[in-house]
C-alpha positions in Angstrom: -7.7 289.1 -93.8 -9.0 288.5 -97.2 -11.3 285.5 -97.8 -9.6 283.6 -100.7 -13.0 282.0 -101.6 -14.0 285.5 -102.9 -11.0 285.9 -105.1 -11.3 285.7 -108.9 -10.0 282.4 -110.4 -7.1 282.6 -112.8 -8.0 281.3 -116.3 -6.1 278.6 -118.2 -4.4 281.1 -120.5 -3.0 283.0 -117.6 -1.9 279.9 -115.9 -0.1 278.7 -119.0 1.6 282.0 -119.5 2.7 282.1 -115.9 4.2 278.6 -116.2 6.1 279.7 -119.4 7.4 282.8 -117.6 8.5 280.7 -114.7 10.8 278.8 -117.0 13.0 282.0 -117.0 13.5 281.5 -113.3 14.7 277.9 -113.9 17.1 279.0 -116.5 18.5 281.9 -114.5 19.3 279.4 -111.8 22.1 278.1 -114.1 23.6 281.6 -114.5 26.1 281.3 -111.6 27.4 277.9 -112.7 27.9 278.8 -116.4 29.5 282.1 -115.3 32.0 280.3 -113.2 32.9 278.2 -116.4 33.4 281.4 -118.3 35.6 282.9 -115.5 38.4 285.1 -117.0 36.3 286.6 -119.8 35.8 290.4 -119.4 32.3 291.3 -118.2 31.1 293.2 -121.3 32.7 290.8 -123.7 30.8 287.9 -122.0 27.6 290.0 -122.1 28.0 290.9 -125.8 28.8 287.4 -126.9 26.1 285.8 -124.9 23.4 288.1 -126.2 24.8 287.7 -129.8 24.2 284.0 -129.5 20.7 284.6 -128.1 19.9 286.9 -131.0 21.4 284.7 -133.7 19.4 281.7 -132.4 16.2 283.7 -132.4 16.8 285.1 -135.9 17.4 281.5 -137.2 14.0 280.4 -135.8 12.3 283.5 -137.3 14.0 282.8 -140.7 12.7 279.3 -140.7 9.1 280.6 -140.1 9.3 282.9 -143.1 9.5 286.6 -143.9 6.3 287.5 -142.0 8.0 286.4 -138.8 11.1 288.5 -139.4 8.8 291.5 -139.8 7.8 291.1 -136.2 11.1 292.6 -135.2 10.0 295.9 -136.6 8.4 297.7 -133.6 7.8 301.3 -132.5 10.8 303.2 -131.0 9.2 303.3 -127.5 9.1 299.5 -127.5 12.8 299.3 -128.4 13.7 301.9 -125.8 11.9 300.0 -123.1 13.1 296.5 -124.0 16.7 297.3 -124.8 16.8 299.7 -121.8 15.6 296.9 -119.6 18.0 294.2 -121.0 21.1 296.2 -121.3 20.3 298.8 -118.6 19.9 296.2 -115.9 23.1 294.5 -116.7 25.1 297.8 -117.0 23.8 299.1 -113.7 24.5 295.7 -112.0 28.0 295.8 -113.1 28.5 299.3 -111.9 27.0 298.3 -108.5 29.3 295.4 -108.1 32.3 297.6 -109.1 31.5 300.2 -106.5 30.1 298.4 -103.5 30.6 295.0 -101.7 29.0 292.2 -103.7 26.7 291.0 -100.9 25.1 294.5 -100.2 24.9 295.4 -103.9 23.3 292.0 -104.7 20.7 292.4 -102.0 19.7 295.8 -103.1 19.5 294.8 -106.8 17.4 291.8 -105.8 14.7 294.0 -104.6 13.2 293.8 -108.1 10.9 290.9 -107.5 9.3 292.8 -104.6 9.1 295.9 -106.7 7.3 294.0 -109.5 4.7 292.8 -107.1 4.1 296.4 -105.8 4.3 298.2 -109.2 1.9 295.6 -110.7 -0.9 297.1 -108.7 -0.7 300.2 -111.0 -1.6 298.1 -114.0 -5.2 298.2 -115.3 -7.2 295.2 -114.0 -4.6 294.2 -111.5 -5.2 294.1 -107.7 -2.7 293.5 -104.9 -3.8 291.0 -102.2 -2.3 290.4 -98.8 -1.0 287.0 -99.9 1.0 288.5 -102.8 2.8 290.8 -100.3 3.3 288.3 -97.6 4.6 285.6 -100.1 7.0 288.0 -101.7 8.4 289.2 -98.4 8.9 285.5 -97.4 10.8 285.0 -100.6 12.9 288.1 -99.9 13.8 286.8 -96.5 14.9 283.5 -98.0 17.0 285.4 -100.5 18.6 287.5 -97.8 19.7 284.3 -96.0 21.2 282.8 -99.2 23.1 286.0 -100.2 24.3 286.9 -96.7 24.9 283.4 -95.5 23.7 284.5 -92.1 26.3 287.2 -91.8 25.7 290.8 -90.8 25.7 293.5 -93.4 28.2 296.4 -93.5 26.7 299.5 -95.0 29.4 302.1 -95.7 28.8 305.7 -96.9 31.9 305.5 -99.2 30.1 302.9 -101.4 27.1 305.1 -102.1 27.6 305.1 -105.8 27.4 301.3 -105.9 24.3 301.3 -103.6 22.6 303.9 -105.9 23.4 301.8 -109.0 22.0 298.8 -107.3 18.7 300.7 -106.5 18.6 301.8 -110.2 19.2 298.2 -111.2 16.2 297.0 -109.2 14.0 299.8 -110.5 15.1 299.2 -114.1 14.2 295.4 -114.3 11.1 295.8 -112.2 10.0 298.8 -114.3 10.7 297.0 -117.5 8.9 293.8 -116.4 5.7 295.7 -115.4 5.6 298.2 -118.3 6.1 295.3 -120.7 2.5 294.4 -119.8 1.4 297.6 -121.5 2.8 296.3 -124.8 1.2 292.8 -124.7 0.4 293.1 -128.4 4.1 293.1 -129.3 5.0 289.5 -130.3 7.7 287.8 -128.2 9.6 287.1 -131.5 10.7 290.7 -131.4 13.0 289.9 -128.5 15.5 288.6 -131.0 16.0 292.2 -132.2 16.3 293.5 -128.6 18.9 290.8 -127.9 20.9 291.9 -131.0 20.9 295.5 -129.9 22.0 294.6 -126.4 24.8 292.5 -127.8 25.9 295.4 -129.9 25.9 297.7 -126.9 27.8 295.2 -124.8 30.5 294.8 -127.4 30.8 298.5 -127.8 31.4 298.9 -124.1 33.8 296.0 -124.2 35.9 297.5 -127.0 36.0 300.9 -125.2 36.7 299.8 -121.7 38.2 296.2 -121.8 40.8 294.1 -123.6 39.6 291.2 -125.7 40.4 287.8 -124.2 40.3 284.8 -126.6 38.0 282.2 -124.9 39.3 278.6 -124.6 37.0 275.6 -125.3 35.4 275.5 -121.9 34.7 279.3 -122.0 33.2 279.0 -125.4 31.0 276.2 -124.1 29.9 278.4 -121.2 29.2 281.4 -123.5 27.1 279.1 -125.8 25.2 277.8 -122.7 24.6 281.3 -121.4 23.4 282.5 -124.8 21.0 279.6 -125.3 19.7 279.5 -121.7 19.9 282.1 -118.9 20.9 284.9 -121.3 18.8 283.6 -124.2 15.6 281.7 -124.0 15.1 283.1 -120.5 14.3 286.6 -121.8 11.9 285.2 -124.4 9.8 283.3 -121.9 10.0 286.1 -119.4 8.7 288.5 -122.1 5.7 286.2 -122.7 5.1 285.6 -119.0 5.1 289.2 -118.0 2.8 290.1 -120.9 0.2 287.4 -120.5 0.7 285.7 -117.1 0.2 286.5 -113.5 2.9 289.1 -113.0 2.5 289.1 -109.2 3.1 285.4 -109.0 6.1 285.7 -111.3 7.5 288.4 -109.0 7.2 286.1 -106.0 8.6 283.1 -107.8 11.6 285.1 -108.9 13.1 284.7 -105.4 13.4 281.0 -106.3 16.3 281.9 -108.7 19.0 282.4 -106.1 17.8 279.4 -104.2 17.9 277.1 -107.3 21.2 278.7 -108.3 22.7 277.7 -104.9 21.3 274.3 -105.2 22.9 273.8 -108.6 26.2 274.9 -107.1 25.7 272.5 -104.2 25.0 269.5 -106.6 27.9 270.5 -108.8 30.2 270.4 -105.8 30.9 274.2 -105.8 29.0 275.0 -102.6 28.2 273.2 -99.4 24.6 272.3 -98.1 23.6 273.9 -94.7 20.7 274.3 -92.4 20.6 277.9 -93.3 20.0 276.9 -97.0 17.2 274.6 -95.9 15.6 277.5 -94.0 15.9 279.7 -97.0 14.3 277.0 -99.1 11.2 276.8 -96.8 10.9 280.5 -96.8 11.1 280.9 -100.6 8.9 277.8 -101.5 6.4 278.7 -98.9 6.3 282.2 -100.0 5.8 281.2 -103.6 2.9 278.9 -102.7 1.3 281.7 -100.7 1.6 284.2 -103.5 0.2 281.7 -105.9 -3.1 281.2 -104.1 -5.2 282.5 -107.0 -3.4 280.4 -109.6 -3.6 277.2 -107.4 -7.3 277.6 -107.0 -7.5 277.1 -110.7 -5.9 273.7 -110.4 
């Protein structure tokens, strides 16, 4: 077992960036609630409108900062391919997975991305994978399994292989994007405004070619606005900053807090019931997050 007294101590900048990145996890916890409010809106229409609001908000902030800030959106093609591929590719593959496999199994496979982030991060220059990163992330995964399955057994059926493969590709896409994003740490987070705009455009193109437009009512517009400003907006800006400058292994482990917090939000809003299983999942996820954060906690 590794002696944690011999571990390098995280500096203040890394700690700050990790906290900022962690805000994304808090924002993603509201995704389920806001999505229920927007129920009835076609998937790609909702995706396109939400990302359009995120992009519009980002460009307003950039415009207020001046022309120099707007120039930050201009980035090499490889950066655009990675970022738009991560943002739109993840959602596209997730939708394909849910359309071709049972939601529980597809969601569990797709939610391997935090674990993959932790493992893939060991390939980054200057990063090292410790036992507590692995143990903490596996604890978080166990808690997520309890939440998603509600203690029920899983039914893996060969006829749903397309959905399963799409879910695997989904997990690989988001984890790959999050880790490779570290290689472009010099790209300012303001550029995410442009990536959101491109994702919105792709979402609306898919909507126009595969779906029928549904005019949102007032509650649905409120939900779309909330999504675009929060879990489908600011969340991707702070995640970008966190993965580039924070402790990516800790962020990976902390990400299993998203389904827990999402369930708690539904419980407090009266859309889900509390249970001992949820309490057990909470202990696993929180305990795993604390274990994976040993290096950062030593700083404080």
